[in-house]
C-alpha positions in Angstrom: 17.3 96.0 36.0 15.3 94.3 33.3 15.9 90.8 32.3 18.0 90.2 29.2 16.2 88.8 26.2 17.7 86.1 24.1 16.4 84.9 20.8 16.9 81.2 20.2 16.8 80.2 16.5 16.7 76.4 16.0 14.6 74.1 13.8 14.5 71.5 16.6 11.9 72.3 19.2 13.7 70.1 21.8 16.8 72.3 21.6 14.6 75.4 22.0 12.9 73.9 25.0 16.2 72.9 26.7 17.9 76.2 26.1 14.8 78.2 27.1 14.4 76.2 30.3 18.1 76.6 31.2 18.1 80.4 30.5 14.8 81.1 32.1 16.0 79.4 35.3 18.8 81.9 35.3 16.6 85.0 34.8 16.8 85.4 31.1 13.7 86.1 28.9 13.6 83.9 25.8 12.0 84.3 22.4 12.3 81.6 19.8 12.0 81.0 16.1 12.2 77.7 14.2 13.7 79.2 11.1 16.2 81.8 10.1 13.6 83.5 7.9 11.2 83.9 10.9 14.1 85.2 13.0 15.1 87.8 10.4 11.5 89.0 10.2 11.4 89.3 14.0 14.8 91.1 14.1 13.6 93.7 11.6 10.9 94.8 14.2 11.4 96.9 17.3 11.2 93.7 19.5 13.9 94.0 22.2 16.6 91.3 21.7 19.9 91.4 23.6 21.5 88.4 22.0 20.8 85.7 19.4 21.7 82.0 19.7 21.5 80.5 16.2 21.7 76.9 15.1 24.1 76.7 12.2 22.6 73.6 10.5 18.9 74.4 9.6 17.0 73.6 6.4 16.2 76.4 3.9 18.5 79.0 5.4 21.3 77.9 7.7 23.1 80.0 10.2 26.0 80.7 7.8 23.6 82.5 5.5 21.5 84.1 8.2 24.2 85.7 10.4 25.4 88.2 7.7 21.8 89.1 7.0 21.2 89.7 10.7 24.3 91.9 10.9 23.0 94.0 8.0 19.9 95.0 9.9 20.9 98.5 11.1 19.3 98.2 14.6 21.0 94.8 15.1 24.6 95.6 14.2 25.6 95.5 17.8 23.5 92.6 18.9 25.7 89.6 19.8 25.1 86.5 17.7 26.3 83.3 19.1 26.4 80.2 16.8 25.3 77.0 18.3 26.2 73.8 16.4 26.7 70.1 16.7 29.6 70.5 14.4 32.7 70.4 16.6 35.3 69.7 14.0 38.6 71.6 13.6 37.9 74.8 11.8 34.1 75.0 12.6 34.6 77.8 15.2 36.6 79.8 12.6 33.9 79.2 10.0 31.2 80.5 12.3 33.2 83.5 13.2 34.0 84.2 9.5 30.2 84.1 8.9 29.9 87.0 11.4 29.1 85.2 14.6 30.4 87.0 17.7 31.1 83.7 19.4 30.6 79.9 19.1 29.3 77.1 21.3 29.0 73.4 20.5 26.3 71.0 21.3 25.7 69.5 23.8 25.8 73.0 25.2 28.0 73.6 28.2 25.7 75.7 30.4 28.5 77.4 32.3 30.2 78.4 29.0 26.9 79.7 27.6 26.3 81.7 30.7 29.8 83.1 30.5 29.2 84.2 26.9 25.9 85.8 27.8 27.3 87.6 30.9 28.7 90.3 28.6 25.3 91.3 27.1 
């Protein structure tokens, strides 16, 4: 069975590093982008991606804008998109889900919860 590939979209390299290291240690392959625009370009290609972890608060284009655009890419309609955000206020989860995210996880990321979310891909 091939490793599952996760695209991490975050404007902070430290977050990409931490998530990548955690996921690679658990046999995931990781790709990363530091902007939503870069992620959209990658997702329009044939690059295999089994799930997307996207930071909701990024400059230029945030996750709330990017998720509906990701879901409009025909080949990515079924790709799970999980929003990752430091915003843990009441209603933030619902706001992420309304934007089209399949699930939500807050920072600092609970590794066990993240692995549970990714176990379905």
